[in-house]
N, C-alpha and C positions, 0 to 999 in steps of 0.2 A: 263332843269337843267342839268349839265354836272357831269357825273359820271366817277370816275377814280379810280384806285387802289394805295395805298401808305402805307408804313410801317410807324409804331408809337411803341414806348415803353411805358409800363404801371406798375407801380408796385402796387401790390395787395395781400392781404392775405387769405388764405383760408386752409381750414381743410381737410387734405389728410388722408385717414384712409388706411394703407399699407395691404396687403394681410396678413401677420405676423400678425399685429394687430387684423385684422377681426378673423383669427384662434384663436388668444388667448380669445377674446370676446367669442367666438363660444364654446371653450372647458370649460370657465367658467359656461356656460349655461347648460352644458350636466350633466344629472345624472350620476350614477355610471357606469349602464349598457350600456348607450350609448356611455360612455367614454370608456370603454371597446372595444366596437365595432369600434369604430373611431380609436384607438390605432391599434387595429388586421388590419384593413383597409388599414392604413399608412405602416405599416410593409410589407404589399403585395406590395404596389405600390412603396416603396421606398427600393433599395437593400441596402444601407448604414444604414439603421436602423435595427437593431436586438437585442435581448433578452441578458441581461447578463448572462454569463454561471453560473450555480448552483442556480440561483434566481427561477427556475420553479419546481413545486411540482413533475410534470412529471420527471424531471432531477434528483431530491432526491430519488424519489423512484427506478428511473435504477440504480444509486449508491448502494442503501443499496442491491438491488438484486445482483448486480455485486460484490458487498464486501462479499456477504454472503457465507457461506461454503456448497458447496453442496455435499453431501454424494455420496459415490462410490457405486451405485446400479448395477453394472454390474454383479455381483455374483447372484445376485436375478432374472436375466433375464436368467442365466443360469439352475437355479432351483428352486423349491418352498420353502416355508418358512420353510418346516422340512428337507429341503435336499433331497428330493424325486427325482422322475423322472423328466428329463428335459422337457420343453415346447417347443413345434413344433411352435416357432413364426411365422416364415414364413407362415405356413399353416392358422395359426390364422387371420393374416392380410390380406393374400387374400381372406378369409371368410368374414371377415368385409366388405372389400372394393368391394366385389362382391354383397353384401345385404344380406348374410347368416349369420346368428348370431348363436354362440357357447356358449355352458357354461349354467349354471344354469338360468341365467336372460334372456335367448333366448326366445322370443315370449312375452314378459311382454307388449311391447307396440303395436305390430303388429297390433291390432283389433283396436287401437285409433284413432279417427278422427285426420286429419292435424290440426296443430296448428292454421292455418289460420281460421279454423272454431269455434275457443273456443273465438276468438276476437269479443268483443260484444260492440255495439255502440247503445245508446238508439235512438228509433225512436223519430222523429221530429212530431209536431201537424199535418203538412200536410201528413205526410207517415200514420199517424195513422188514419186519417180521410180518406184518400184515399183506404186505404186498406178495410176500412168498405163500402166505396162506390162502389166497385167492387161488392159487394152483394147484392146492392140494385135494385129493379125493377123500370127502368124508361127510358124514350125515349132517343135516342143519342143525340137530342139538351140538354135535362135536364142533362144528365151526362157531355157533353161538359161545360154548365154553372157551374156544381157543381163543375168540376176541378178549372176553372177559380174562383170560389168564394173561394176555399179552399186555392188557392196559391195568393189570395189578403188578407189574415188573419193576423192580427199582434200577436205580443207574448201574447197577453190577449184573443185571439181567435174571436176578433172584426173584421167585414167586414170593410176594409180602403176605399173603393171606392162605388158609388153609383150603383144602380141595372141597372140603363142606361149603366154605363161604362162597366158594366159585359155583358150586351147583344152586344155592341159593341165588346169588346175584344173576347167573344166567337161567335160572327157571328149567334146569334139566338135571337129570338122574345122574349118581356117580359113575355109572359106566361110562356115560357119554364124557363125564369130565376127565377120566382115567384116560379115556382115549384122546381128549382133546390134548392132555398133558403129552402124552407120547408124540403126537404130530408136532407140536411146539418145541419140545426136547432136540428132534431131529433138524429144524430149521438152522439155516445159517443166522447168526453163528452157534454151534454146537453148544448145547448145557443151557440156553435161556429157559425159564421156567421151571430150572429146578429150586429143591426147597432149602436146601444145604450145598455145602462144597462137595460132600461125597458122592451126591446124586449127580452133579454136575460134572464131577470127573469120571464117573462110571459111564455116562453116556458117551462122552469121549473115546474112553478105552475100548467099548464095545466095538465102535467104530474102526479105530486105528489099529487096534491090536486083538483081532475077534477070537484068534484062537490061543491066546495067552493065559493059563488058569490061574497064574499067581496074581496078576495086576489087580484085578476086580476083588480080590481077598483083602491085598494089602490095602487097597484104598476104604474098603469097606470097614476092615478091623484094626489096619495098624497106621493110621493118618497121626495119630498122636506120637507113636515110636518114629516116624519119619521126621516129625516136627523135631524130636529132641535127638536125631541121628543115633536111637537105639537099633542098630542094626541086628546086633547078637539077638535081641528078644525077637525079630522078625524071622532071620534065617532060623533059629530052634524051634518056633512056632510052626512055620512051613515045611520044615524039614529040607532047606535049600541051603547052599554055600552062605559065606558071610560075604563074597564078591558080586553074587547074584543080587543080594538085597540092596548092595550098593548101585548097583546097575540098575534095578529097579526104580531108585530113587531118582537116578540120571532120566528115566523115561518118564517119570511124572513130573518132571520139574519142566517137561517139555509141553505140558498140557497147560491149558487156559482157564485159571482158576475164577476169571472176571469177564464172562464171555462179551457183556456189554461194554468193555474198556474202550471199543473204538468209537461207540457211539456215545459216551459220555461228554458233557459239555468242555471245552478246553479254553473258554473266556476267560482271560487273566482278570484279575482283581488288580485295578489300578490305584495307586495312592498319591494323592496330591501334597506333598509337605507345606507344611504351615510354617515353617521357619527354615532359613540355610543357614548354616554354619561354615564359613568359609575362611580358608587362609590365603592371604595376600602379602607375598613377601613371608616376612617373619611375624606380621601380625594376622591375629584373628578377628573376623568380622560376623556380625550377626544380621540377618536380613530378613525381615517378615515378609511374607508372599502376598502381595496386595493385589495381583492379578485379577482382573476381573471386578474388583472392588472400585466402586465410585468414589470420588471425594465428593461429600455431602456438605449442604449449606441450606439455611433457611431460605425460603423464595423472596426476594427483595419485593416483588410484587404483593403480597400479603402482608409484607410488614407496612408498606405504604398504605395499603387498605387500611391497617389496623389504627394508624396513626392519623389518617386524613379525615378520620369520621363520617366518610360517605356511607359505610355500610350499615344497618340496624345492629340493633343491640344483640338480637339473637345471633345474626352473622359474625359479630364482633366476638362474642363467647364462644362461638365454634372454633373460630379462627385464632384466636388465642390459645384455646386447648391444644388445637392442632400443632401451633408454634411450638408450644413448650413441649409437646410429645416428640418433636422433631428434633429439639435443642437437646434433649434429653439422651436420645439416640444417638446423637452425634457424640455428646461427650461419652456415652457408655461404650462406645466403638473405640474411642481413643484411650479410655483406662484400659478397655479388653488388651487393644495392643500393646499399650505401656507395661501392664501387668504380665503378659506373656513374654517381652521382650526381657524384662528383670529376671524372670523365672530362668530362661535359656541363659541369660548373662552368670547368673548364679552359678547353674550346672557347668557351664564352660570354663568357670573360674575353680570349681571345686573337681571338676573331671579333666582337668588340662593334660594329664599324662594320658589318658583314654584317646583324647583325640590328636595328640602327637604320636602316640605308639601302638595304640589297639587295645583290643576287649580284655588282653592279660593284664593291662595296667589299670583297670577299671575299679574304682574305689567303693566300697560299701557306703550307702548314703540313704537315709530316710526322708518324708516329707517336712519334719521339723526343721531339718538342717537348712533348707532351703527357706522355709516361713521364717524363722529367725534371722537368715542374713537379709532379707529384703522387707523385713517388719511386716508380714502379713499373717493370716490365720492359715492352718495346714490345710482347712478345706479349701480356700482360695487356691492354693498351690495344686492341689488334688483336682480342682475343675479345669484350671489353666493346663494341666497336662494329660488330662484324659482324651483320649482319641485324638491326640496332637502328635503330628510327626515330623521329625527334623531330617533335613539330609546334609550329610557332612561326608567328608572322607571316608567314613566307615561304612555307608551307605544310608538308606532311607530307616531310620529307626523311631519307633515311639518313644516318647518323652518318659513314659513310666520304666522303659530299659533302664534309663541311670540310676534308679531305685533298686537298690540290692540289700539282702541281708549279709549280715556279717560272718566270714568263715574264718576262726581264729588259726593264727600261724603257731608254728612249734616255738620259734625264737621271739614270740610277741608280736603283736600287732593284727591286724585283721586284712582279708582280702573278700572283694565281693563275689558272691553266688555265681554270678555268669561269668566271672573268670575262671571259676572251677569247673562249670559245666563246658567252657570251652575248653579246658585243659583234660576233661574227661573226653570230650569227644575228639580231639588231637590223638591222644594215647590210642583209642580203639580204632582210628584209623590208620595206625601203623602197626597193629596187631598182627600177628602169625594166624590166618583164618583157618589153619589146622589145629591150632592150639590158642584159641581166642583169651582173652583177659577175662578172669572171673571178677566179680565186684570187689571180692576181698584182695585180689590182685592189684585192684585198681588204687584201693584205700592204702595199701601198702607203699605202690607208688608215688601217690600223691603226700604221704607221711614223710617220705624219704624226700620230697621237694619241700617240705616244710608246712605242710597243711593239715591241720586235724580235722578228717572228715570220717563220720561213721559208715559202716557199710550200707545201713538203711540210706543215708543220705546218698551217696553215690547211686544206689539202687533207684531212689527217687527223681534225681538229676537225670538218670540215663533214659528213664522212661519219659520224662518231660521233652527229651529230645529224639523220641521215638526211635530209639537204639534197643534191639531186642538183647535179652540175656545172652551169656555166653554159650549155654548149650542149644541155642537158636541159631547162634551166628557161626557155629562151627562147621567146617566143609571138609569132608575127607577126600574130595576130588576136585 
């Protein structure tokens, strides 16, 4: 077979996404805070990109301070308010800078601790347990294994690795690990270091009810029946009265299944809305959140440098590329804001009943509905609504919230799936806790209201909202 090199022409079509288009797509996907960060980074990297004068809040404040009339206080420096003796300012300032305080307030703060000593940070679960471990009598191997256990606890306080893994990490034998676990389990809060719920509760029962023979058996063998409220099975197996089985359930409810609860982080996750939908009078208004987003422009200095011919060819080529990049960024930001506005305007028009009356009036809607309305591709609508939040009278909601599957109604028409979820939540909130509504009962109640919903759909919507099944919601006391 003869191999040779030769040239040939071939005509073909292919989609090429330029760097500018990639940047525009990226900007559309960013949240408000991410966009502010991206713009600030571009301003650092591109010298031809600058903020328009007079658009910064800092500039406005500075101008207000600059324009304010400052009274002449030179006479006050020469004499007291009553025109009395002059104050020796040089002596005062020299004493101040040397650490010597004068006047009636001197010494008020001398005995206070430094401000660093007043900064408080809550102890973590590991810190709390480690502090107690230092005061426990144990062998060196047990201390080493206990420290390893403490640093392998999750936020609940449960041990996340096997005892064999603890032995390998600490370099000790299994007897030391088992002794170390007993030490950690007895620390405050009780039950930290347990490998499962049963072990955690058993530690607490042995301390709180040491002489009760049935509680350990129920925790060890009947937690499933407790969960299902199957008190008859417990009473039959242990040979006790039904009322006693119910009373034992009350006692178990007083135990702590998550011993590390009080040490878990409680920092809230704050969401900055990208859009505000407000009703002023009888009209609805859409306001884009531009807080912290500077108004950009191409620097006139570099434009003059490019037109003046002062710079070298290499400098002009660099400045021209930077100016084009800055201009495209400004255009991309404007397109992003305009696209998001149009998407929200379309949602507002289509979901006006929701904004006026609440979630029960939410209509089914898909991306295609908005895309066809504003004349863009569905992928553009998807990017414009992903991780974007709107603040409206109903709260702060993700834009994806408004896109719901359709649930058919008995008499014709559709209702949004989110409205069905809300109705299920309302029905369960009003149920009799001693006779909770089953999924089938919910199906029948929804059907009576004109909604065609299958039992599996009800179970799915209930699970998505973190609502337990009826057997686990039932309460007999």
